[in-house]
DOLOBA-648474 format. One line per field, with one value per residue (C-alpha): chain; residue number from 1; y, z, x; residue in one letter. Coordinates in pm, whole numbers. Example, Ala and Ser with C-alpha at 12.3 -4.5 7.8 and 13.67 -1.06 7.14 Angstrom:
BEGIN
ch = [A; A];
i = [1; 2];
c2 = [-450; -106];
c3 = [780; 714];
c1 = [1230; 1367];
aa = [a; s];
END
This chain:
BEGIN
ch = [A; A; A; A; A; A; A; A; A; A; A; A; A; A; A; A; A; A; A; A; A; A; A; A; A; A; A; A; A; A; A; A; A; A; A; A; A; A; A; A; A; A; A; A; A; A; A; A; A; A; A; A; A; A; A; A; A; A; A; A; A; A; A; A; A; A; A; A; A; A; A; A; A; A; A; A; A; A; A; A; A; A; A; A; A; A; A; A; A; A; A; A; A; A; A; A; A; A; A; A; A; A; A; A; A; A; A; A; A; A; A; A; A; A; A; A; A; A; A; A; A; A; A; A; A; A; A; A; A; A; A; A; A; A; A; A; A; A; A; A; A; A; A; A; A; A; A; A; A; A; A; A; A; A; A; A; A; A; A; A; A; A; A; A; A; A; A; A; A; A; A; A; A; A; A; A; A; A; A; A; A; A; A; A; A; A; A; A; A; A; A; A; A; A; A; A; A; A; A; A; A; A; A; A; A; A; A; A; A; A; A; A; A; A; A; A; A; A; A; A; A; A; A; A; A; A; A; A; A; A; A; A; A; A; A; A; A; A; A; A; A; A; A; A; A; A; A; A; A; A; A; A; A; A; A; A; A; A; A; A; A; A; A; A; A; A; A; A; A; A; A; A; A; A; A; A; A; A; A; A; A; A; A; A; A; A; A; A; A; A; A; A; A; A; A; A; A; A; A; A; A; A; A; A; A; A; A; A; A; A; A; A; A];
i = [1; 2; 3; 4; 5; 6; 7; 8; 9; 10; 11; 12; 13; 14; 15; 16; 17; 18; 19; 20; 21; 22; 23; 24; 25; 26; 27; 28; 29; 30; 31; 32; 33; 34; 35; 36; 37; 38; 39; 40; 41; 42; 43; 44; 45; 46; 47; 48; 49; 50; 51; 52; 53; 54; 55; 56; 57; 58; 59; 60; 61; 62; 63; 64; 65; 66; 67; 68; 69; 70; 71; 72; 73; 74; 75; 76; 77; 78; 79; 80; 81; 82; 83; 84; 85; 86; 87; 88; 89; 90; 91; 92; 93; 94; 95; 96; 97; 98; 99; 100; 101; 102; 103; 104; 105; 106; 107; 108; 109; 110; 111; 112; 113; 114; 115; 116; 117; 118; 119; 120; 121; 122; 123; 124; 125; 126; 127; 128; 129; 130; 131; 132; 133; 134; 135; 136; 137; 138; 139; 140; 141; 142; 143; 144; 145; 146; 147; 148; 149; 150; 151; 152; 153; 154; 155; 156; 157; 158; 159; 160; 161; 162; 163; 164; 165; 166; 167; 168; 169; 170; 171; 172; 173; 174; 175; 176; 177; 178; 179; 180; 181; 182; 183; 184; 185; 186; 187; 188; 189; 190; 191; 192; 193; 194; 195; 196; 197; 198; 199; 200; 201; 202; 203; 204; 205; 206; 207; 208; 209; 210; 211; 212; 213; 214; 215; 216; 217; 218; 219; 220; 221; 222; 223; 224; 225; 226; 227; 228; 229; 230; 231; 232; 233; 234; 235; 236; 237; 238; 239; 240; 241; 242; 243; 244; 245; 246; 247; 248; 249; 250; 251; 252; 253; 254; 255; 256; 257; 258; 259; 260; 261; 262; 263; 264; 265; 266; 267; 268; 269; 270; 271; 272; 273; 274; 275; 276; 277; 278; 279; 280; 281; 282; 283; 284; 285; 286; 287; 288; 289; 290; 291; 292; 293; 294; 295; 296; 297; 298; 299; 300; 301; 302; 303; 304; 305; 306; 307; 308; 309; 310; 311; 312; 313];
c2 = [1815; 1782; 1647; 1524; 1450; 1230; 1203; 1495; 1437; 1126; 1383; 1657; 2004; 2165; 1947; 1965; 1818; 2085; 2173; 2022; 2237; 2193; 2345; 2180; 2216; 2097; 1970; 1844; 1658; 1583; 1238; 1040; 753; 463; 609; 943; 813; 778; 1123; 1291; 1091; 1075; 1387; 1343; 1288; 1217; 1085; 1129; 902; 709; 453; 505; 175; 147; -191; -307; -202; 152; 183; 79; 383; 629; 659; 991; 859; 831; 806; 708; 863; 705; 892; 560; 252; -4; -61; -314; -65; -60; -342; -331; -590; -395; -67; -210; -354; -18; 177; 353; 405; 355; 518; 472; 613; 386; 435; 755; 595; 424; 629; 693; 339; 181; 464; 402; 32; 113; 344; 66; -179; 54; 130; -238; -345; -53; -22; 348; 374; 240; 476; 765; 651; 629; 990; 1108; 943; 1094; 760; 871; 1154; 895; 671; 612; 574; 770; 518; 208; -117; -198; -256; -475; -320; -539; -449; -401; -469; -844; -918; -1119; -946; -1163; -978; -1113; -941; -845; -555; -201; -150; -486; -435; -89; -211; -485; -239; -8; -299; -433; -92; -98; -449; -665; -1003; -994; -1294; -1271; -1531; -1750; -1810; -2053; -2328; -2286; -2610; -2437; -2160; -1878; -1728; -1456; -1612; -1844; -2101; -1936; -2137; -2119; -1740; -1749; -1976; -1766; -1407; -1186; -949; -1028; -741; -767; -605; -846; -750; -854; -1139; -1446; -1633; -1381; -1295; -1412; -1512; -1451; -1682; -1921; -2186; -1960; -1784; -2121; -2131; -1793; -1779; -1751; -1384; -1246; -921; -867; -545; -484; -173; -358; -444; -527; -833; -1001; -1073; -1272; -1020; -1271; -1503; -1211; -1102; -1457; -1473; -1144; -1253; -1586; -1413; -1623; -1283; -1030; -752; -622; -289; -231; 59; -113; -301; -508; -231; 132; 339; 65; 40; 165; -189; -349; -594; -471; -107; -192; -402; -133; 96; -129; -390; -283; -498; -363; -44; 87; 382; 502; 402; 685; 499; 630; 988; 1196; 1540; 1444; 1128; 1313; 1588; 1319; 1158; 1471; 1576; 1230; 1248; 1574; 1416; 1121; 1356; 1558; 1249; 1096; 1409; 1445; 1081; 905; 659];
c3 = [2347; 2022; 1745; 1424; 1121; 895; 577; 541; 169; 265; 320; 77; 149; 159; 454; 711; 1061; 1302; 1559; 1902; 2195; 2413; 2413; 2145; 1880; 1538; 1281; 948; 658; 327; 302; 509; 386; 601; 621; 748; 1008; 1309; 1275; 1235; 1508; 1778; 1969; 1919; 2196; 1936; 1584; 1327; 1024; 771; 628; 771; 916; 1285; 1365; 1700; 1622; 1542; 1835; 2077; 1967; 2049; 2431; 2423; 2205; 2383; 2103; 1737; 1591; 1262; 991; 877; 1000; 923; 1184; 995; 957; 1336; 1548; 1797; 2031; 2059; 2103; 2390; 2559; 2531; 2662; 2334; 2264; 1910; 1805; 1464; 1299; 1203; 1039; 848; 504; 568; 295; 38; -6; -72; -314; -496; -522; -665; -917; -1023; -1057; -1297; -1482; -1539; -1627; -1863; -1999; -1907; -1909; -2265; -2400; -2236; -2386; -2729; -2716; -2623; -2949; -3154; -3232; -3212; -3455; -3705; -3665; -3958; -3720; -3426; -3197; -3215; -3019; -2960; -2585; -2370; -2166; -1911; -1639; -1281; -1157; -1119; -1107; -816; -597; -387; -89; 99; 435; 636; 842; 820; 461; 334; 497; 346; 0; 37; 148; -148; -392; -264; -313; -683; -729; -699; -529; -245; -108; 182; 164; 461; 532; 281; 533; 769; 888; 952; 760; 981; 943; 679; 496; 196; 158; 11; -309; -370; -371; -618; -850; -836; -831; -1138; -936; -635; -412; -133; 209; 445; 657; 555; 778; 740; 637; 377; 207; -156; -92; -461; -634; -927; -731; -604; -940; -1103; -903; -1027; -1261; -1620; -1719; -1366; -1242; -942; -739; -471; -253; 52; 53; -243; -72; -79; -448; -624; -899; -1137; -1110; -1162; -1478; -1612; -1542; -1727; -2025; -2048; -2022; -1717; -1567; -1780; -1592; -1270; -1091; -834; -596; -420; -522; -330; -336; -328; -511; -769; -977; -1334; -1458; -1229; -1470; -1379; -1426; -1765; -1866; -1766; -2037; -2310; -2146; -2181; -1894; -1621; -1423; -1163; -932; -703; -356; -341; -258; 100; 9; -23; 136; 398; 489; 522; 730; 968; 972; 1050; 1326; 1479; 1466; 1658; 1909; 1949; 2030; 2280; 2447; 2489; 2642; 2876; 2985; 2885; 2680];
c1 = [1321; 1511; 1290; 1453; 1234; 1446; 1238; 999; 941; 743; 465; 355; 492; 150; 44; 325; 314; 179; 442; 374; 269; 576; 924; 1131; 1398; 1281; 1533; 1411; 1572; 1404; 1564; 1813; 2026; 2139; 2488; 2352; 2107; 2334; 2489; 2150; 1976; 2245; 2132; 1759; 1507; 1239; 1277; 1003; 1025; 826; 1066; 1416; 1538; 1627; 1781; 1919; 2276; 2165; 1925; 2199; 2399; 2119; 2110; 1921; 1640; 1306; 1049; 1024; 710; 616; 430; 285; 103; 371; 643; 853; 1142; 1189; 1331; 1045; 1195; 1519; 1333; 1131; 1438; 1614; 1315; 1243; 874; 743; 415; 258; -55; -343; -681; -606; -648; -982; -1151; -881; -743; -1086; -1167; -838; -925; -1268; -1103; -867; -1157; -1338; -1014; -937; -1291; -1356; -998; -1003; -624; -609; -873; -688; -358; -518; -634; -287; -180; -464; -628; -993; -927; -804; -1108; -1346; -1643; -1782; -1608; -1391; -1365; -1001; -1016; -1244; -1523; -1698; -1947; -1841; -2191; -2238; -1864; -1723; -1466; -1236; -1091; -790; -785; -1093; -962; -1092; -972; -1092; -1430; -1472; -1371; -1632; -1899; -1838; -1823; -2155; -2317; -2230; -2366; -2057; -2061; -1807; -1616; -1371; -1094; -1011; -641; -486; -405; -699; -858; -1193; -1364; -1490; -1834; -1830; -1535; -1498; -1217; -910; -880; -1255; -1224; -935; -1133; -1451; -1325; -1319; -1099; -879; -769; -511; -564; -388; -86; 263; 379; 597; 282; 165; 496; 470; 109; 47; 292; 298; 109; -170; -192; -260; -586; -707; -1003; -882; -882; -914; -758; -528; -512; -249; -262; -125; 244; 464; 608; 267; 329; 601; 670; 827; 528; 290; 468; 452; 79; 25; 235; 55; -286; -371; -448; -630; -456; -311; -309; -34; 15; 306; 620; 873; 1138; 1030; 1122; 1181; 1494; 1450; 1513; 1253; 1083; 734; 830; 981; 680; 429; 566; 431; 208; -156; -281; -51; -118; 126; 67; 351; 225; -29; -352; -322; -243; -559; -537; -796; -603; -273; -436; -561; -216; -13; -253; -224; 157; 141; -100; 138; 425; 223; 76; 418; 570; 270; 235; 556; 352];
aa = [x; x; x; x; x; x; x; x; x; x; x; x; x; x; x; x; x; x; x; x; x; x; x; x; x; x; x; x; x; x; x; x; x; x; x; x; x; x; x; x; x; x; x; x; x; x; x; x; x; x; x; x; x; x; x; x; x; x; x; x; x; x; x; x; x; x; x; x; x; x; x; x; x; x; x; x; x; x; x; x; x; x; x; x; x; x; x; x; x; x; x; x; x; x; x; x; x; x; x; x; x; x; x; x; x; x; x; x; x; x; x; x; x; x; x; x; x; x; x; x; x; x; x; x; x; x; x; x; x; x; x; x; x; x; x; x; x; x; x; x; x; x; x; x; x; x; x; x; x; x; x; x; x; x; x; x; x; x; x; x; x; x; x; x; x; x; x; x; x; x; x; x; x; x; x; x; x; x; x; x; x; x; x; x; x; x; x; x; x; x; x; x; x; x; x; x; x; x; x; x; x; x; x; x; x; x; x; x; x; x; x; x; x; x; x; x; x; x; x; x; x; x; x; x; x; x; x; x; x; x; x; x; x; x; x; x; x; x; x; x; x; x; x; x; x; x; x; x; x; x; x; x; x; x; x; x; x; x; x; x; x; x; x; x; x; x; x; x; x; x; x; x; x; x; x; x; x; x; x; x; x; x; x; x; x; x; x; x; x; x; x; x; x; x; x; x; x; x; x; x; x; x; x; x; x; x; x; x; x; x; x; x; x];
END
């Protein structure tokens, strides 16, 4: 079996994928561009990748390919219909970030509510040393306990965020789908959640229905001075509308771990704004990436390879 890993730098070097327990040739590339994919993949029995795109046209040129093993949960970079028609199995990894993503969200909640990033920035600039008092009061600090958290998406991550938030005294509301005719038990109507939440956090999948879910119209329903957190997918948010809501102070702040295009262009308006805008925090798609989560992920990738070779599934 020839295994080709196309984008190894999607994982940290200190936590590599364990080699599978069957005879194989392992070829690894740090990154692979669209123009390089065919040449590198054409002799592979198994492709390992995180984000390299495999569309129908490309898959049709890979008659040897038997399996695409993803080092991620999302499969939107693979034409799944074409893969199935061509007899190419696709195996992803789910559930590995069930601890680290909710913890990242909780960290962002405390950062936004207590302005931790701004106090830290001040000390890099020597501001406390210049103060005439033992402290100063330039940035808002509000309690997390008692705040209302609106969660969009009630899967494993949304549920765990809600559980942790409840433990620290937050009121948790799960949003029903925007156009639902009935509200399921355990959910609150979508626009009622937006109006009531001090913080809205996104944990829904990216689909045709959820793309640009947060846009100028939905943002108009947000509580004045609320915060938005997105650790889901960048395409859930209309970035232009978000920037307008931050500039107008409709939102008190936002914390984003994902953007529409990753890595973002240097002139991405949100990246540019984050350099000077005090109410915008951006982390580089690392909410999933604790050592324990990645250890779980790489071991599951190995298991996926071995299971496929043993069973053909």
